[in-house]
C-alpha positions in Angstrom: -9.9 -25.4 123.1 -7.6 -28.3 124.5 -11.0 -31.0 123.9 -11.7 -33.2 121.2 -13.0 -36.6 120.8 -15.4 -37.8 117.7 -18.4 -37.1 119.8 -17.6 -33.5 119.0 -16.0 -33.4 115.5 -19.6 -34.9 114.6 -21.8 -33.2 117.0 -22.9 -30.7 113.9 -24.8 -33.9 111.6 -27.3 -34.3 114.5 -29.9 -31.9 115.8 -29.6 -32.3 119.3 -29.9 -29.6 121.7 -26.9 -27.9 122.8 -26.3 -26.7 125.8 -25.5 -23.0 127.6 -21.3 -23.4 126.7 -20.9 -22.6 130.7 -23.0 -25.2 131.4 -21.3 -27.4 129.6 -17.8 -26.8 130.3 -18.9 -27.7 134.0 -20.5 -30.3 133.5 -17.4 -31.5 131.8 -15.1 -34.1 133.5 -11.8 -31.9 133.0 -13.4 -30.0 135.7 -14.5 -31.8 137.7 -10.7 -32.9 137.6 -10.4 -29.4 138.2 -11.6 -29.7 141.7 -10.1 -32.7 142.4 -6.9 -31.4 141.5 -7.5 -28.1 144.2 -9.5 -30.2 147.4 -6.0 -32.3 146.9 -3.7 -29.6 146.7 -6.0 -27.3 149.4 -5.6 -30.8 151.7 -1.5 -31.1 151.4 -2.0 -27.2 152.2 -3.5 -27.5 155.3 -1.9 -31.1 156.1 2.0 -29.6 155.8 1.7 -25.6 155.6 5.4 -25.6 156.1 6.4 -28.3 153.3 4.1 -29.2 150.5 3.3 -25.0 149.3 7.0 -24.3 149.6 8.4 -24.1 146.0 10.8 -26.2 146.1 8.5 -29.0 146.6 6.1 -27.6 143.8 8.8 -27.8 141.1 10.1 -30.5 142.3 6.6 -32.2 141.2 5.8 -30.3 138.0 9.6 -31.2 137.1 9.1 -35.2 137.4 5.0 -35.0 136.1 6.9 -33.4 132.4 8.2 -37.0 132.1 5.1 -38.5 133.0 2.6 -35.9 131.3 5.1 -36.5 127.7 4.6 -41.4 128.2 0.6 -40.0 128.9 0.4 -38.5 126.2 1.4 -40.9 124.0 -0.9 -43.6 125.4 -4.2 -40.6 124.5 -2.6 -40.9 120.8 -2.9 -44.7 120.9 -6.2 -44.6 123.2 -7.6 -42.7 120.8 -7.5 -45.4 117.6 -9.1 -47.6 120.0 -5.3 -48.7 120.7 -2.8 -49.6 123.7 0.3 -49.2 124.4 1.7 -51.1 127.1 5.7 -50.8 125.9 5.6 -47.4 126.5 7.9 -47.8 129.6 9.9 -50.2 128.1 10.3 -48.4 124.7 12.0 -45.4 127.0 14.5 -47.6 128.7 15.6 -48.9 124.9 15.6 -45.4 123.7 17.5 -44.3 126.4 20.5 -47.2 127.1 20.7 -46.8 122.7 21.6 -43.4 122.7 23.9 -42.7 126.4 25.4 -46.1 125.1 27.2 -44.5 121.4 27.7 -40.8 123.3 29.7 -43.0 125.9 31.8 -44.5 122.6 32.5 -41.4 121.6 29.5 -39.9 119.2 28.3 -37.0 118.6 25.2 -36.1 120.7 22.9 -35.1 117.7 23.8 -38.4 115.6 23.1 -40.4 118.9 20.0 -39.2 120.0 19.0 -39.6 116.2 19.4 -43.5 116.9 18.3 -43.3 119.7 15.0 -41.9 118.1 15.4 -44.9 115.0 15.2 -47.3 118.0 11.3 -46.0 119.2 9.9 -45.4 115.8 11.2 -49.2 115.1 9.1 -50.4 117.6 6.0 -48.6 117.4 6.4 -49.4 113.4 6.4 -52.8 114.7 3.6 -52.4 117.3 1.5 -50.4 114.5 2.3 -53.0 111.2 1.1 -55.8 114.4 -2.0 -54.1 115.3 -2.7 -52.4 112.2 -2.1 -54.8 108.8 -1.8 -58.2 110.7 -4.8 -58.1 112.9 -2.9 -59.4 116.1 -4.6 -57.5 119.6 -2.8 -54.5 120.6 -3.1 -55.8 124.2 -1.2 -58.7 123.2 1.0 -56.6 120.6 2.6 -54.1 123.1 2.8 -56.8 126.1 5.4 -58.5 123.8 7.3 -55.4 122.5 7.6 -54.6 126.3 9.5 -57.6 127.2 11.6 -57.5 124.0 12.5 -53.6 124.9 13.0 -54.0 128.3 14.6 -57.2 127.4 17.0 -56.0 125.0 17.7 -52.8 127.3 19.4 -55.2 130.3 21.2 -57.1 127.8 23.0 -53.8 126.6 23.6 -52.5 129.8 23.8 -55.9 131.7 21.6 -53.6 134.6 23.6 -51.2 135.3 23.7 -47.7 134.4 25.0 -46.0 131.3 27.1 -42.6 132.0 28.4 -40.2 129.3 30.8 -38.1 130.5 32.5 -37.2 127.6 29.2 -35.4 125.5 28.5 -32.0 124.6 28.1 -29.9 127.7 25.2 -28.4 126.4 23.5 -31.5 126.2 24.2 -32.8 129.5 23.5 -29.3 131.1 20.2 -29.0 129.1 17.6 -31.0 130.9 18.7 -29.1 134.6 18.4 -25.6 133.0 15.8 -23.2 134.6 14.4 -20.2 133.3 14.4 -17.8 136.4 11.8 -15.5 136.9 12.6 -12.8 139.6 9.5 -11.3 142.0 9.7 -9.6 145.3 10.1 -12.6 147.2 12.9 -14.1 145.3 13.8 -16.1 141.7 11.2 -18.3 141.0 13.0 -21.4 138.5 11.2 -23.3 136.0 12.6 -26.5 134.5 13.1 -26.6 130.9 11.8 -29.8 131.3 8.4 -28.9 132.6 8.4 -26.1 130.0 8.9 -28.4 127.3 5.9 -30.6 128.4 3.9 -28.3 128.8 4.8 -26.9 125.4 4.3 -30.0 122.9 1.1 -30.5 125.4 -0.2 -27.8 124.1 0.7 -28.0 120.3 -0.4 -31.9 120.1 -4.1 -29.9 121.6 -4.3 -27.8 118.8 -3.3 -30.2 116.1 -6.0 -32.3 117.2 -8.4 -29.6 117.6 -7.8 -28.3 114.5 -5.6 -29.9 111.9 -7.7 -32.5 109.6 -5.2 -35.6 109.7 -4.8 -35.8 113.4 -8.7 -36.0 114.0 -9.5 -38.2 111.4 -8.1 -40.5 114.5 -11.0 -40.2 116.4 -13.1 -41.4 113.4 -10.7 -44.3 113.2 -11.4 -44.6 117.0 -15.4 -44.6 116.3 -15.4 -47.1 114.1 -12.8 -48.7 112.5 -15.1 -49.9 109.5 -17.4 -46.6 108.9 -14.1 -44.6 109.2 -12.8 -47.0 106.5 -16.2 -47.0 103.9 -16.4 -42.6 104.4 -12.1 -43.0 102.3 -9.9 -43.1 105.1 -6.9 -44.9 105.4 -7.4 -46.3 108.3 -4.3 -48.6 108.4 -2.0 -46.0 107.5 -3.6 -43.9 110.2 -3.3 -46.7 113.0 0.4 -46.8 112.5 0.9 -43.3 111.8 -0.9 -42.8 115.6 1.9 -46.0 117.1 4.7 -43.6 115.6 3.3 -40.6 116.7 3.3 -42.3 120.8 6.3 -43.7 119.8 7.7 -40.4 119.4 6.1 -38.1 122.3 8.7 -41.7 123.9 11.8 -40.2 122.7 11.1 -36.9 123.6 10.8 -38.2 127.3 13.8 -40.3 126.7 16.0 -37.6 125.4 14.9 -34.9 128.6 15.5 -37.9 130.7 19.0 -38.7 129.9 19.8 -34.8 129.9 18.9 -34.4 133.1 20.3 -37.5 135.0 22.9 -37.7 132.5 23.1 -41.5 132.2 20.8 -43.8 130.5 19.1 -47.0 132.5 17.4 -50.0 131.5 15.1 -49.4 134.4 13.2 -46.6 133.6 10.0 -46.6 132.6 9.0 -49.3 134.7 5.3 -48.6 135.8 5.0 -46.1 133.5 2.3 -47.5 131.8 0.2 -47.6 134.0 0.2 -44.2 135.0 0.1 -42.9 131.9 -3.1 -46.1 131.1 -4.8 -44.1 134.5 -3.6 -40.3 133.4 -5.3 -40.7 129.8 -8.9 -42.8 130.7 -9.6 -40.4 134.0 -8.5 -37.8 131.4 -10.9 -38.7 128.7 -9.3 -41.0 127.2 -11.9 -43.9 126.4 -10.6 -47.8 126.1 -13.3 -48.3 123.3 -11.2 -45.4 121.2 -13.0 -42.4 120.0 -12.4 -39.9 122.6 -8.9 -38.4 124.1 -8.3 -35.1 125.7 -5.3 -33.5 126.0 -6.2 -31.0 128.5 -7.2 -34.4 130.5 -4.9 -36.5 130.1 -2.8 -33.6 131.7 -4.9 -32.8 134.4 -4.9 -37.1 135.7 -1.3 -36.8 135.0 -1.3 -33.8 137.7 -3.5 -35.3 139.9 -1.3 -39.0 140.3 1.6 -36.4 140.9 -0.5 -34.3 143.6 -1.9 -38.2 145.3 2.2 -39.5 145.0 3.8 -36.0 147.2 1.0 -36.4 149.1 2.6 -40.2 150.2 5.9 -38.4 150.4 4.8 -35.8 152.4 2.3 -37.7 154.8 5.4 -40.3 155.4 3.1 -42.7 154.3 3.7 -46.7 152.6 5.2 -46.4 149.0 3.5 -49.2 148.3 0.6 -47.7 149.5 1.4 -45.4 146.3 1.6 -47.9 144.1 -1.8 -49.2 145.3 -3.3 -46.0 144.3 -2.2 -46.0 141.0 -4.2 -49.1 140.2 -6.9 -48.0 142.4 -7.7 -45.0 140.0 -6.8 -47.0 137.4 -9.5 -49.4 138.0 -12.5 -46.6 138.7 -11.0 -44.9 135.6 -12.2 -47.8 133.8 -15.0 -48.8 135.3 -16.5 -44.8 134.7 -15.8 -45.6 131.1 -17.7 -48.5 130.6 -20.1 -47.4 132.2 -20.2 -44.5 130.1 -19.7 -46.5 126.5 -23.1 -48.5 127.9 -25.1 -45.6 128.6 -23.4 -44.3 125.2 -24.1 -47.3 123.3 -27.5 -47.7 124.1 
């Protein structure tokens, strides 16, 4: 259900021989990602049986990956329309700082959150207009927005943490809330951030699968000219993709400041590379027209397990950053080969 791309959308128009559903599932990229994640999980369990499989550690991994999951979904959305958004981490920081400063000054929670949403959507709108209307390359536009948003956030805070001790307790407690699941071995707490992240991922996947406006994103990414000739509003859809991406960035900022009780100008540093790696590994293409929310989730999970493995095995944290780069390079290389094969 969570697999959707332009190829699927037009498959009925081509007289191609369909593979059996089971064989198609076993041959899919998502199936191989499941196997890779299982292999990493088993390896870490064997290497650190005393620490890795404990619920405390797994809960920490799942809690932290929920933020990366929302950012990666934001990246997947713009990749589908043949774009890219390198500003997701910086917009996250700017939105968090905006909301934290307002709440510290006494602004009620809801208006402060709406102000943060406005800031995020404004950044997304500027990105979308410059890409779709002006025609500037998405890489250059979002690279510039990355610097602008991070710079403004740093100026507003002078690089300091922004706490908001007088904010409504329901908000400051919300991000750390856990739903307790009783079992024979004790209570297992599921973080609310993880549940929200998974819920948003499922809803987004369903909308991309069955809602026509979002399915149109794939046609725009596959061939903007063909989409325009078929009557699709390519400019509007591209701008909408960047706005939707900004919305997911705002969701992340809200959960992050609620859990940490601070806004910070350095939130999201490096998030764009992790999001890009997870999205491309999961099935999105830099050439546009493809994207898979379930695959993105598996890509985020893989990077989270690798990062936790470095912690469990006392590895050099610098190699953890290198591993993200290696995954990204490998994913881009595979994507390039796939694009070349499809165009032959």
